[in-house]
Kinemage of the C-alpha trace (Angstrom):
@kinemage 1
@onewidth
@group {chain A} dominant
@subgroup {mainchain}
@vectorlist {calphas} color= white
{ca met a 1} P -82.756 -21.996 -110.053
{ca lys a 2} L -83.251 -23.485 -106.580
{ca thr a 3} L -83.126 -27.270 -106.535
{ca thr a 4} L -83.892 -30.115 -104.167
{ca val a 5} L -83.244 -33.821 -104.578
{ca ile a 6} L -85.550 -36.281 -102.814
{ca thr a 7} L -84.335 -39.848 -102.528
{ca val a 8} L -86.975 -42.473 -101.854
{ca gly a 9} L -86.333 -45.805 -100.189
{ca lys a 10} L -86.043 -47.616 -96.886
{ca glu a 11} L -82.755 -49.149 -98.068
{ca val a 12} L -81.125 -45.689 -98.097
{ca leu a 13} L -82.566 -44.726 -94.718
{ca thr a 14} L -81.254 -47.934 -93.132
{ca gly a 15} L -77.795 -47.569 -94.634
{ca lys a 16} L -78.041 -50.659 -96.816
{ca thr a 17} L -77.617 -48.515 -99.936
{ca ile a 18} L -75.286 -45.537 -100.353
{ca asn a 19} L -76.874 -42.511 -101.980
{ca thr a 20} L -74.540 -42.196 -104.978
{ca asn a 21} L -77.383 -40.792 -107.092
{ca leu a 22} L -77.250 -37.500 -105.193
{ca met a 23} L -73.535 -37.187 -105.907
{ca his a 24} L -74.045 -37.704 -109.628
{ca ile a 25} L -77.066 -35.412 -109.902
{ca ala a 26} L -75.426 -32.598 -107.929
{ca ser a 27} L -72.129 -32.757 -109.820
{ca arg a 28} L -73.834 -32.967 -113.217
{ca leu a 29} L -76.175 -30.042 -112.448
{ca ser a 30} L -73.250 -27.941 -111.224
{ca gln a 31} L -71.648 -28.359 -114.639
{ca ile a 32} L -74.513 -26.395 -116.201
{ca gly a 33} L -74.626 -23.783 -113.439
{ca ile a 34} L -77.392 -25.216 -111.239
{ca asp a 35} L -76.738 -25.842 -107.546
{ca val a 36} L -78.573 -28.349 -105.362
{ca asn a 37} L -79.803 -26.357 -102.357
{ca arg a 38} L -81.310 -29.166 -100.296
{ca ser a 39} L -81.579 -32.923 -100.238
{ca phe a 40} L -83.921 -35.297 -98.402
{ca val a 41} L -84.306 -39.036 -97.955
{ca ile a 42} L -87.820 -40.323 -97.305
{ca asp a 43} L -89.568 -43.636 -96.775
{ca asp a 44} L -91.904 -44.848 -99.509
{ca ile a 45} L -95.059 -43.870 -97.635
{ca thr a 46} L -97.677 -41.539 -99.145
{ca glu a 47} L -97.718 -39.235 -96.118
{ca glu a 48} L -93.948 -38.704 -96.405
{ca tyr a 49} L -94.261 -37.598 -100.025
{ca asn a 50} L -97.006 -35.139 -99.157
{ca lys a 51} L -95.104 -33.702 -96.184
{ca ile a 52} L -91.924 -33.125 -98.139
{ca leu a 53} L -93.727 -31.583 -101.109
{ca asp a 54} L -95.645 -29.258 -98.771
{ca tyr a 55} L -92.270 -28.146 -97.409
{ca cys a 56} L -90.339 -27.738 -100.673
{ca asp a 57} L -90.380 -24.347 -102.382
{ca glu a 58} L -87.617 -25.054 -104.923
{ca asn a 59} L -88.147 -24.534 -108.654
{ca leu a 60} L -86.586 -27.892 -109.586
{ca ile a 61} L -87.627 -30.962 -107.593
{ca ile a 62} L -86.000 -34.270 -108.468
{ca phe a 63} L -87.195 -37.616 -107.086
{ca thr a 64} L -85.083 -40.762 -107.345
{ca gly a 65} L -86.496 -44.209 -106.636
{ca gly a 66} L -89.947 -45.719 -106.350
{ca leu a 67} L -90.744 -46.072 -110.069
{ca gly a 68} L -90.733 -49.870 -110.150
{ca pro a 69} L -93.662 -52.288 -110.340
{ca thr a 70} L -93.834 -53.436 -106.720
{ca ile a 71} L -96.548 -52.362 -104.292
{ca asp a 72} L -94.195 -50.011 -102.417
{ca asp a 73} L -93.077 -48.234 -105.619
{ca ile a 74} L -95.477 -45.318 -105.365
{ca thr a 75} L -93.487 -42.275 -106.495
{ca arg a 76} L -95.119 -41.886 -109.901
{ca glu a 77} L -98.764 -42.049 -108.865
{ca thr a 78} L -98.253 -40.229 -105.549
{ca val a 79} L -96.432 -37.230 -107.026
{ca leu a 80} L -98.810 -36.960 -109.985
{ca asn a 81} L -101.763 -37.093 -107.626
{ca tyr a 82} L -100.211 -34.460 -105.330
{ca phe a 83} L -99.942 -31.951 -108.154
{ca lys a 84} L -103.362 -32.989 -109.526
{ca val a 85} L -102.123 -33.112 -113.114
{ca pro a 86} L -104.178 -34.960 -115.765
{ca thr a 87} L -102.665 -38.306 -116.706
{ca tyr a 88} L -102.899 -41.036 -119.335
{ca val a 89} L -101.520 -44.529 -119.923
{ca asn a 90} L -98.865 -44.488 -122.636
{ca gln a 91} L -99.653 -47.535 -124.758
{ca asp a 92} L -96.253 -47.508 -126.490
{ca val a 93} L -94.489 -47.707 -123.131
{ca leu a 94} L -96.852 -50.427 -121.963
{ca ser a 95} L -96.106 -52.441 -125.110
{ca lys a 96} L -92.357 -52.104 -124.566
{ca ile a 97} L -92.728 -53.290 -120.976
{ca lys a 98} L -94.694 -56.309 -122.164
{ca glu a 99} L -92.049 -57.025 -124.819
{ca tyr a 100} L -89.365 -56.902 -122.125
{ca phe a 101} L -91.144 -59.536 -120.066
{ca asp a 102} L -91.755 -61.688 -123.137
{ca arg a 103} L -88.015 -61.614 -123.968
{ca thr a 104} L -87.025 -62.555 -120.435
{ca ser a 105} L -89.716 -65.278 -120.137
{ca val a 106} L -91.008 -63.696 -116.923
{ca thr a 107} L -94.707 -63.285 -116.212
{ca met a 108} L -95.702 -59.630 -116.210
{ca gln a 109} L -97.720 -58.551 -113.178
{ca asp a 110} L -100.650 -56.150 -113.358
{ca thr a 111} L -98.662 -53.702 -111.212
{ca asn a 112} L -96.261 -53.134 -114.121
{ca asp a 113} L -99.049 -51.175 -115.860
{ca lys a 114} L -98.492 -48.210 -113.557
{ca gln a 115} L -95.029 -47.712 -115.084
{ca ala a 116} L -96.802 -46.463 -118.219
{ca leu a 117} L -98.705 -43.694 -116.372
{ca phe a 118} L -97.731 -40.191 -117.558
{ca pro a 119} L -98.860 -36.591 -117.111
{ca val a 120} L -100.548 -35.172 -120.195
{ca asn a 121} L -98.108 -32.254 -120.449
{ca gly a 122} L -95.064 -34.266 -119.403
{ca val a 123} L -91.908 -35.548 -121.070
{ca met a 124} L -91.069 -39.228 -121.043
{ca leu a 125} L -87.449 -40.035 -120.098
{ca ser a 126} L -86.594 -43.249 -121.902
{ca asn a 127} L -84.936 -46.048 -119.955
{ca gln a 128} L -82.733 -48.352 -122.037
{ca leu a 129} L -81.610 -50.446 -119.066
{ca gly a 130} L -84.851 -51.140 -117.193
{ca thr a 131} L -88.624 -51.217 -117.434
{ca ala a 132} L -89.346 -47.954 -115.589
{ca pro a 133} L -89.301 -44.809 -117.779
{ca gly a 134} L -88.648 -41.522 -116.041
{ca val a 135} L -90.991 -38.539 -116.042
{ca leu a 136} L -90.447 -34.792 -116.323
{ca phe a 137} L -93.273 -32.268 -116.185
{ca pro a 138} L -93.743 -28.554 -115.508
{ca val a 139} L -96.389 -27.467 -113.032
{ca asp a 140} L -96.966 -23.874 -111.897
{ca asp a 141} L -93.460 -22.388 -111.523
{ca lys a 142} L -91.792 -25.755 -110.906
{ca ile a 143} L -90.177 -28.527 -112.901
{ca ile a 144} L -90.721 -31.984 -111.437
{ca val a 145} L -88.450 -34.885 -112.372
{ca leu a 146} L -89.049 -38.537 -111.474
{ca leu a 147} L -86.121 -40.932 -111.949
{ca pro a 148} L -85.573 -44.620 -111.114
{ca gly a 149} L -83.339 -45.565 -108.205
{ca pro a 150} L -80.752 -47.966 -109.726
{ca pro a 151} L -77.722 -45.824 -110.679
{ca his a 152} L -77.053 -47.750 -113.893
{ca glu a 153} L -80.519 -46.678 -115.073
{ca leu a 154} L -80.516 -43.179 -113.600
{ca ile a 155} L -77.112 -41.951 -114.815
{ca pro a 156} L -77.694 -42.268 -118.580
{ca met a 157} L -81.316 -41.145 -118.185
{ca phe a 158} L -80.266 -37.979 -116.366
{ca glu a 159} L -78.604 -36.698 -119.536
{ca gln a 160} L -82.110 -36.281 -120.964
{ca val a 161} L -82.913 -34.040 -117.996
{ca ile a 162} L -79.748 -31.999 -118.599
{ca asp a 163} L -80.695 -31.534 -122.265
{ca tyr a 164} L -84.211 -30.402 -121.306
{ca leu a 165} L -82.955 -27.902 -118.725
{ca gln a 166} L -80.360 -26.418 -121.052
{ca lys a 167} L -82.905 -25.909 -123.831
{ca thr a 168} L -85.758 -24.732 -121.611
{ca leu a 169} L -83.706 -22.381 -119.444
{ca asp a 170} L -81.444 -21.277 -122.314
{ca ile a 171} L -78.355 -22.142 -120.301
{ca arg a 172} L -75.230 -21.066 -122.166
{ca leu a 173} L -72.599 -22.947 -120.222
{ca phe a 174} L -70.036 -25.156 -121.887
{ca ser a 175} L -68.634 -28.128 -120.041
{ca arg a 176} L -65.969 -30.668 -120.959
{ca gly a 177} L -63.172 -32.412 -119.198
{ca phe a 178} L -60.425 -34.991 -118.842
{ca lys a 179} L -59.822 -38.139 -116.839
{ca leu a 180} L -56.384 -38.674 -115.318
{ca val a 181} L -54.606 -41.655 -113.809
{ca gly a 182} L -51.256 -42.093 -112.097
{ca ile a 183} L -51.196 -38.845 -110.095
{ca gly a 184} L -52.825 -37.815 -106.807
{ca glu a 185} L -55.237 -34.942 -106.278
{ca ser a 186} L -52.973 -33.159 -103.752
{ca thr a 187} L -50.059 -33.200 -106.212
{ca met a 188} L -52.342 -31.904 -108.939
{ca glu a 189} L -53.584 -29.030 -106.800
{ca lys a 190} L -50.013 -27.902 -106.048
{ca asn a 191} L -49.301 -27.796 -109.767
{ca leu a 192} L -52.531 -25.959 -110.588
{ca lys a 193} L -52.024 -22.789 -108.528
{ca asp a 194} L -50.844 -20.700 -111.476
{ca phe a 195} L -53.366 -22.348 -113.787
{ca tyr a 196} L -56.304 -21.037 -111.734
{ca ile a 197} L -54.881 -17.506 -111.899
{ca gln a 198} L -54.313 -17.697 -115.660
{ca his a 199} L -57.865 -18.887 -116.402
{ca pro a 200} L -60.211 -16.917 -114.089
{ca ser a 201} L -63.252 -17.268 -116.387
{ca val a 202} L -63.138 -21.061 -116.358
{ca asn a 203} L -64.319 -23.131 -113.419
{ca leu a 204} L -62.229 -26.262 -112.881
{ca ala a 205} L -63.706 -28.916 -110.590
{ca pro a 206} L -61.851 -32.098 -109.575
{ca tyr a 207} L -63.712 -35.321 -108.754
{ca ala a 208} L -61.415 -37.938 -107.275
{ca ser a 209} L -62.292 -41.635 -107.199
{ca ile a 210} L -60.279 -44.755 -106.493
{ca gly a 211} L -57.139 -44.598 -108.608
{ca glu a 212} L -58.116 -41.716 -110.889
{ca ile a 213} L -59.286 -38.092 -111.036
{ca lys a 214} L -61.856 -36.398 -113.248
{ca tyr a 215} L -61.424 -32.683 -114.020
{ca val a 216} L -64.491 -30.850 -115.322
{ca phe a 217} L -64.052 -27.481 -117.066
{ca thr a 218} L -67.075 -25.151 -117.174
{ca ser a 219} L -67.426 -21.668 -118.667
{ca asp a 220} L -69.896 -19.473 -120.530
{ca asp a 221} L -67.065 -18.602 -122.948
{ca glu a 222} L -66.288 -21.583 -125.188
{ca glu a 223} L -63.093 -20.016 -126.547
{ca lys a 224} L -61.734 -19.464 -123.034
{ca leu a 225} L -62.746 -23.016 -122.138
{ca asp a 226} L -60.788 -24.426 -125.085
{ca glu a 227} L -57.735 -22.349 -124.180
{ca ala a 228} L -57.830 -23.641 -120.614
{ca met a 229} L -58.137 -27.239 -121.745
{ca ile a 230} L -55.188 -26.877 -124.125
{ca asp a 231} L -53.022 -25.454 -121.332
{ca phe a 232} L -54.158 -28.186 -118.955
{ca tyr a 233} L -53.351 -30.880 -121.511
{ca gln a 234} L -49.870 -29.484 -122.064
{ca leu a 235} L -49.240 -29.614 -118.324
{ca phe a 236} L -50.613 -33.078 -117.603
{ca ser a 237} L -50.735 -34.996 -120.895
{ca glu a 238} L -48.787 -37.950 -119.488
{ca tyr a 239} L -51.579 -38.585 -116.973
{ca ile a 240} L -54.580 -37.862 -119.211
{ca tyr a 241} L -56.094 -41.034 -120.594
{ca gly a 242} L -59.362 -39.759 -122.027
{ca asp a 243} L -62.444 -37.562 -121.926
{ca leu a 244} L -65.197 -37.617 -119.312
{ca glu a 245} L -67.058 -40.414 -121.102
{ca asp a 246} L -64.025 -42.714 -121.299
{ca val a 247} L -63.100 -45.546 -118.941
{ca leu a 248} L -59.495 -46.652 -118.544
{ca his a 249} L -60.032 -50.290 -119.512
{ca gly a 250} L -61.984 -49.189 -122.566
{ca val a 251} L -59.167 -46.873 -123.661
{ca val a 252} L -56.593 -49.648 -123.204
{ca val a 253} L -58.680 -52.124 -125.203
{ca glu a 254} L -59.097 -49.581 -128.023
{ca met a 255} L -55.338 -48.929 -128.092
{ca leu a 256} L -54.631 -52.665 -128.299
{ca ile a 257} L -57.168 -53.090 -131.097
{ca gln a 258} L -55.683 -50.212 -133.086
{ca glu a 259} L -52.162 -51.618 -132.695
{ca asn a 260} L -53.334 -55.185 -133.393
{ca leu a 261} L -51.727 -56.444 -130.183
{ca val a 262} L -52.827 -59.424 -128.089
{ca ile a 263} L -52.650 -59.464 -124.297
{ca ser a 264} L -52.734 -62.158 -121.610
{ca thr a 265} L -53.006 -61.747 -117.840
{ca ala a 266} L -51.796 -63.598 -114.759
{ca glu a 267} L -53.358 -62.534 -111.464
{ca ser a 268} L -53.001 -63.551 -107.870
{ca cys a 269} L -54.414 -61.034 -105.370
{ca thr a 270} L -56.826 -59.460 -107.882
{ca gly a 271} L -58.440 -62.822 -108.629
{ca gly a 272} L -59.292 -62.142 -112.277
{ca met a 273} L -60.466 -58.530 -111.892
{ca leu a 274} L -58.049 -57.286 -114.552
{ca ala a 275} L -59.186 -59.893 -117.073
{ca ser a 276} L -62.804 -59.098 -116.199
{ca ala a 277} L -62.262 -55.360 -116.758
{ca ile a 278} L -60.676 -55.932 -120.150
{ca thr a 279} L -63.285 -58.416 -121.348
{ca ser a 280} L -66.166 -56.190 -120.211
{ca ile a 281} L -65.436 -54.022 -123.249
{ca ser a 282} L -67.144 -54.938 -126.501
{ca gly a 283} L -64.566 -56.024 -129.078
{ca ser a 284} L -62.056 -57.234 -126.505
{ca ser a 285} L -62.164 -60.738 -127.999
{ca ala a 286} L -59.880 -59.400 -130.735
{ca ile a 287} L -57.085 -58.584 -128.276
{ca phe a 288} L -57.562 -60.776 -125.176
{ca lys a 289} L -55.996 -64.215 -125.474
{ca glu a 290} L -55.835 -65.891 -122.063
{ca gly a 291} L -56.182 -65.083 -118.393
{ca phe a 292} L -54.889 -67.075 -115.429
{ca val a 293} L -55.848 -66.730 -111.783
{ca thr a 294} L -52.869 -68.330 -110.053
{ca tyr a 295} L -53.752 -67.767 -106.435
{ca ser a 296} L -51.652 -70.553 -104.938
{ca asn a 297} L -47.928 -71.163 -105.265
{ca glu a 298} L -48.698 -74.495 -106.913
{ca ala a 299} L -50.726 -72.740 -109.619
{ca lys a 300} L -47.947 -70.230 -110.239
{ca met a 301} L -45.503 -73.092 -110.795
{ca lys a 302} L -47.915 -75.228 -112.820
{ca tyr a 303} L -49.260 -72.646 -115.257
{ca leu a 304} L -46.610 -69.903 -115.290
{ca asp a 305} L -43.395 -71.852 -114.695
{ca val a 306} L -42.492 -69.896 -111.574
{ca lys a 307} L -39.560 -71.686 -109.943
{ca lys a 308} L -40.017 -73.294 -106.539
{ca asp a 309} L -36.670 -71.868 -105.493
{ca thr a 310} L -37.938 -68.356 -106.320
{ca leu a 311} L -41.003 -68.832 -104.153
{ca asp a 312} L -38.971 -70.351 -101.295
{ca thr a 313} L -36.340 -67.607 -101.406
{ca phe a 314} L -38.322 -64.452 -102.221
{ca gly a 315} L -41.955 -65.420 -101.685
{ca ala a 316} L -44.991 -65.089 -103.934
{ca val a 317} L -45.228 -61.344 -103.318
{ca ser a 318} L -41.929 -60.231 -104.754
{ca glu a 319} L -40.324 -58.668 -107.802
{ca glu a 320} L -38.776 -61.991 -108.714
{ca cys a 321} L -42.099 -63.830 -108.665
{ca ala a 322} L -43.920 -61.093 -110.614
{ca ile a 323} L -41.252 -61.163 -113.340
{ca glu a 324} L -41.292 -64.952 -113.586
{ca met a 325} L -45.099 -64.899 -113.734
{ca cys a 326} L -45.206 -62.546 -116.727
{ca thr a 327} L -42.230 -64.277 -118.378
{ca gly a 328} L -43.854 -67.687 -118.112
{ca leu a 329} L -47.175 -66.233 -119.228
{ca gln a 330} L -45.637 -64.720 -122.348
{ca glu a 331} L -43.747 -67.881 -123.239
{ca asn a 332} L -46.793 -70.104 -122.778
{ca thr a 333} L -49.329 -67.867 -124.532
{ca gln a 334} L -47.137 -66.118 -127.108
{ca ser a 335} L -49.034 -62.902 -126.430
{ca asp a 336} L -47.643 -59.518 -127.432
{ca ile a 337} L -48.173 -58.220 -123.903
{ca ala a 338} L -48.096 -60.312 -120.734
{ca ile a 339} L -48.868 -58.726 -117.376
{ca ser a 340} L -48.810 -60.184 -113.865
{ca ile a 341} L -50.122 -59.036 -110.490
{ca thr a 342} L -49.189 -60.535 -107.113
{ca gly a 343} L -49.758 -58.890 -103.745
{ca ile a 344} L -51.273 -58.768 -100.261
{ca ala a 345} L -54.798 -57.340 -100.364
{ca gly a 346} L -55.456 -57.864 -96.631
{ca pro a 347} L -56.853 -57.464 -94.114
{ca thr a 348} L -54.492 -60.230 -92.933
{ca gly a 349} L -51.185 -61.566 -94.211
{ca gly a 350} L -49.015 -58.477 -93.895
{ca thr a 351} L -45.579 -58.331 -92.265
{ca thr a 352} L -43.082 -55.578 -91.506
{ca asp a 353} L -41.214 -56.230 -94.737
{ca lys a 354} L -44.337 -56.936 -96.769
{ca pro a 355} L -47.192 -54.767 -95.496
{ca ile a 356} L -50.849 -55.077 -96.394
{ca gly a 357} L -51.410 -53.297 -99.674
{ca leu a 358} L -48.056 -54.322 -101.178
{ca val a 359} L -48.435 -55.347 -104.832
{ca his a 360} L -45.794 -56.309 -107.380
{ca phe a 361} L -46.431 -56.023 -111.116
{ca gly a 362} L -44.605 -57.618 -114.022
{ca leu a 363} L -45.024 -56.733 -117.683
{ca met a 364} L -43.418 -58.122 -120.833
{ca phe a 365} L -43.651 -56.132 -124.052
{ca lys a 366} L -41.299 -55.965 -127.035
{ca asn a 367} L -38.750 -58.234 -125.278
{ca lys a 368} L -38.616 -55.795 -122.356
{ca lys a 369} L -39.343 -56.837 -118.776
{ca ile a 370} L -40.824 -54.168 -116.525
{ca his a 371} L -41.378 -54.354 -112.775
{ca glu a 372} L -43.341 -52.011 -110.533
{ca arg a 373} L -43.775 -52.128 -106.766
{ca lys a 374} L -46.612 -50.280 -105.065
{ca val a 375} L -48.152 -50.112 -101.603
{ca phe a 376} L -51.825 -49.153 -101.838
{ca asn a 377} L -54.020 -47.693 -99.112
{ca gly a 378} L -57.528 -48.840 -98.274
{ca asn a 379} L -59.438 -52.006 -97.500
{ca arg a 380} L -59.200 -55.265 -99.420
{ca glu a 381} L -61.433 -54.240 -102.316
{ca met a 382} L -59.782 -50.826 -102.604
{ca val a 383} L -56.332 -52.421 -102.790
{ca arg a 384} L -57.523 -54.837 -105.475
{ca thr a 385} L -59.231 -52.051 -107.448
{ca arg a 386} L -56.182 -49.792 -107.234
{ca ala a 387} L -53.999 -52.687 -108.407
{ca val a 388} L -56.164 -53.247 -111.491
{ca ile a 389} L -56.124 -49.540 -112.356
{ca phe a 390} L -52.353 -49.411 -111.889
{ca ala a 391} L -51.890 -52.449 -114.140
{ca leu a 392} L -54.080 -50.934 -116.848
{ca asn a 393} L -52.083 -47.712 -116.655
{ca met a 394} L -48.832 -49.658 -116.981
{ca ile a 395} L -50.141 -51.096 -120.241
{ca arg a 396} L -51.365 -47.694 -121.432
{ca lys a 397} L -48.029 -46.010 -120.730
{ca glu a 398} L -46.057 -48.698 -122.541
{ca leu a 399} L -48.273 -48.388 -125.583
{ca val a 400} L -47.921 -44.602 -125.532
{ca asn a 401} L -44.139 -44.859 -125.198
{ca ala a 402} L -43.919 -47.449 -127.938
{ca lys a 403} L -45.673 -45.367 -130.557
{ca asn a 404} L -46.027 -41.851 -129.202
{ca tyr a 405} L -49.723 -42.691 -128.988
{ca tyr a 406} L -50.977 -39.207 -128.237
């Protein structure tokens, strides 16, 4: 099946928004054996829609963006009009949109009505995180898909498209995978040379992001797929933290809940990002006790009992400071696990001895003090993100070691 993805929006054309939707759509389609052949970005002008649709001869055409209520959100009506399909206003959808505005105490505009416009022979793609439902409809020898632009709406909605395609096209491909943390993609690839030879009927695709790697296994033989995943797990179990749907902070929170352990955090360079990641998970109130952002030396001394002499002698970014931070945190909060982060996120502040990206970690668990020193690559936000992921993995590994968790 030949496929094209058409992204709508001036914000993408001007570089204000990165087109992450294309990455997700292409990678997810590849998992069921469908390749994206072409991709376009267009302005939200009727003539641009018509030009691109005149040009496209693909069997699967996916639009992202332009389904909102504003005057320049014209994807739905423009594409439906282009294909001259009969339409109707879905009253159930319209009622849900009105209920949404009632709940949020915002006045609903007349333009929101167009979000309930659907082709008679189409499939509604429900949107749990916004007001704009998606649309899927067959016409001639094509399948047309209309999706909203915000990734947090599009990504879960796209699974409905995957389900439709698999059922309609009778696709017999099986796809599962693992998420890994604590190892780089280049190291993984060196260790996977024999694995690829041993499992020729299984496609293994890596997707690296900041601090972690996702490996997706795809095959039309489910038994061979399972065998490959078992072998992969035996090779890399110490780095595997979950399945494709898992997130590291969610896994850590679940482990803490199951072990009935309470954690507290002390952060300097990450400014509360670790505490925020943990508390973003539902149920984290059962395991998260306290979090301190001790950015200044004075705060480290006041709240964590870091000694002035330690700061004067070794500095705030040091093993000694990180250990005193987590020690003071544990003593003051009486948490089962206390973890500290202190570092230089940049872009300024680095020296020869303490370069930008240097981060020290301290962790107290079961009367054991653990220190880790890392130098992370990237800009300020990348360093901070990598530090949070590293800290979460420190916690995960200690819990695994403590009770042979997996």
